[in-house]
N, C-alpha and C positions, 0 to 999 in steps of 0.2 A: 661624508651620507649625509641624508636627510632625512627627517623626521619626518613619516608622512601628516596634510595637513588637511587633509579631506574623508570624511569617511567612505568617496565611493574607491578611496585605492586598495578595499574591499570588495567588491561586486558583486563576488560569488557569496557571500555569507545573506544566511536570510534577512530581511527588511527587518526584522524585530530586533535579530544581533547586532543592529545596526545600529540603529535605534537605539539601545541600550547603550555603546558604547558611545556618542554622539551626545546624549544626556546633556554632560556638566557642561558641555561650552552650548547649546542654545540660551535662546534669549527669555527671558519667565515668558514671556507668551508666545512664548516657540513650545517651552516646556508646558505650560496646562494645553497645546494639542498633544505635547507626546505621552501625557498623563491618560487621558481621555482615550487614543491611544491602546498603549500597554493595558491596560484595567479588562479592553473588549474586543478585543480586534474586529472580533464574527462582526459585532453594532456599530462599531467605527465603517465598517465595510458598506454598513447598509448606509449611511446617512448621503448628503448631500452634501458639495463645499462653503452652504450659508448652515445647513444644520450643525454639521463638525463646529464653524467658527463661533458659531453662537451658544455651541456646547461649549468651549472652551476657552468663553467671553473674551474674544479677538476679533479680528474681520479674516475675511478670507485671502488681503494679503497679505498674512503671515503662515497662512495656512498652506498656498503656493509656497512660502520662503520655506517653507517647512519642510513640502517635495523636493525642492531643488535642493536643501540641504540633505536629502537622500542619497541624493542622485538619482532623484527621476523626471520626468518631463512633464509632471500637470498632478493634478487632483487622481483625475482617470488612470492613469497608472497606480496609484496609490491604494486608491479601492480595491484594485486588480489583486491588487500584490500581497493584501489585508484580507481580501476572500480565500486567498489559494491556499496563507497559513494557518487560518481559520479550522481549513478543511483538513490538516492534520492530524493525525491519529491521537484517540485518545488521552495515552501516555504523553504526548509532546504540551499536548496542551496543559497536563496537568502540571509538567515542567513551570509553567509559570505564572499556579496557582499559592497563593500565604496557605498560609496552613488555618483554620478557624476554630470557632468551639464546639464545634459540632463533628468535627471528623471525627470519626472513629481510629479505633489500632493500624485498620490496616488505610483506609484511607492516609494516616502518616504515615505508614511505609509506602505506600508507593507513590505518596510526591515529592520524595524523599530520595528514595530512589532515582524517582522521574527528573529530578531538575542533581542528579549526580553525574548520570548518564545521560545527558541532554548538555551539560556541560562539556564534558569528554569531547563526541559528536559536532556542536557547534563549533567546539574552540581547535581540533584539528580540519575541519569544513573552511574559517577563513584564515586560520594560523597563514601567513606570507610565506613563500618558501623562498623569494629569494632572499628577504631578511632571516632567514632564519641561515640558511647555505648561508648567506655572509656575516652568520654571527658565533658560528661553525668551527670559521675561515679564521674567523678569530682568535675565537681563544685554543684549533689546532696549533697555532702558531706564536702563540703568547710567551713570552718567556713567567710570566706567575698571572691567577686569573685571582679578583676580588669581586663578594659575595655578600654585597647588603639589601638587607631585609627585615621590617621591624614586629613585634607581634606573629600574629599567624603568618607575614609572611619569611619570615625567621625560620623556621620547618620549612618551605618551599628553598631556600638557600643554604641550609644542613644538609639538603638530600641532594641536590644536584653539589655541594663541596664532594660530599664524601664520594659520588662517583666520580668526577672527575680526575678524584684523587686515585680510585679505585685503579684510573688507564694509566696512571702517572702522568697525570697534569696540574703543575704545585697550582692548588686551590688555597684558596682560605675563605672562609664564610663571618660577618662581623654581625650582631646584632646591637652591640653597645655600641651608639652615638659617637661616643668619643673617640673610640678605637679604631670603629669606620673610618673615622676623618683623618686620626692620624692615617690610617692605612695607605687612604684615598692622595694623602699629602706626598705622600712617598713614590707612589708609579711613575711610570715613563712611559714613553710614544711604544714602548714594547706589550705592555700589558694591557689585559681586559679585566673591565669593570659594571659586573651585574650589577643591580640594583631591581629588586621584587618590591611591588605593591599594586592589590586588586586596584583603589583608586587611584592609584598615581597621586595621592594630595599629602605622601606623609610625607612630611618639611624635613626628616632626619635623613630618610636615605636619598629624594629632591639632592640636598646636597653635600652627599660624599659622593655620589651623581658629579654634581657639577665639577667641585671640588677636580675628581679624577678624567675628569673633561678638560679641566685646565692644565695641570699634567704632562695631557697631552694623549691621555690613554685613550683605545677604543670601548666606547659606553654604549652598555647594551639596557633596556629595560621591559621588563617584565611586567603586565600593567592591564587592567582591565579594560581602558583607556582609552587609546590612541592620540586623543587629543590635550591628555593632560598633561601636567607640568611636570610628572614624571619623563613622560614620555618628549618631551620637550628636551630636555635636559642629557638626552640620550643621539648618540649616532644611528643607532640602532634597534628601532623598535619589533616587540614581541610582542602578540594582543592573545587576549583567553578572552572566553565568549559563556562564561557562567553569573546566572541572576543570582542577586540576594538580593530577600522581599527584609518585611521589619522583624524576623525573627529566625534570617540566616544571614545574620552582617558576621560576617568571618566564619562563615560557616562552613561542609567540606566541599562544598559545589568549588565554593571559591579556588581553597586548596586544592582538587583535583585538576585543576580548566591548571590553573599553574605548574603544576607536576607533572599534567601533561606533555606542558611547552618544553621545561628543561628536561624531561626523561627523551623527549627531541632531539635538544638539540646535545642533550648526554650522546645522544646513539650514532646523532649525524659526525657529533668529532671523533666516537673509536671509528667510523669504519673507512680515515683517514690513513689512518695505520692498523688494518683490523688482525692481522700478527699479531703485533704490540701488544692490542686493547686486549687480547686473548689470553694472551700470554700472563699478564699484568692483571686479572680476574685469576685465574689461574690459581697464583702465585697465591695470591691476598685470599683467597678458599681456604688452600693449602696452610698459610700461616696461621690458622684460627681454626679448624677443623680441632684439635686436639681440645680450644674450647664447650664443640659439642656432648648432651648429655647426649649417648648411648643408648 
């Protein structure tokens, strides 16, 4: 199963979500156009193609190529799409803004809440349904599932492992690169390896997933960037849509988005045999019931 090669595969996703996802693959000139558009979509929608090209210190040809990369026919479609997204509710607009020195406590709360809720909503909207089904099918029939993640992604990996383990799926979560590579080397075509990385550029996770793939295991990537190196190393790609800014690198939004994806995966796997999954969850609850303070 091939990894996606173009952001037009998620055509239902909002334009700015697609743009954020494709940024690592842009040329320097296209990146300057993206920076101008993402900095102020409303203002960009008012610019002519010549004005946007000049603001980004590039050519009109680059702007047109930028439009094509987004799956748009031309510049008029870009202006219309930006104008439509600029008309979204205030809460959604705040989700794209960074914290400033003049923000009040209320502003901080509003912005954090907006970006977190937006991460869940936009992730759900653009999540590839066919890829999710393929991943759930692979996990459900796997002999074992190994999950790789470093840093904040390790938290997401542990959450997925605990969920799968609780419904009887033999699974392991590894955040030590050496142990992860050891685990990947021992996998077979009957197993599944899942690599989690917001950037899709974490070398240890990429290496582990690539080794697992070389051993014949079905590989799944969970990342915010579908054209990232991690996505390239995977058979199945599940993308998030979190917005990280200068103060929010590795912040809650990226984890919430990834947790949304792995929760959907877990439920889709459990659905394959609901009676068995429900019994396993009930049994595990009874097992720990005596450790709850009354």
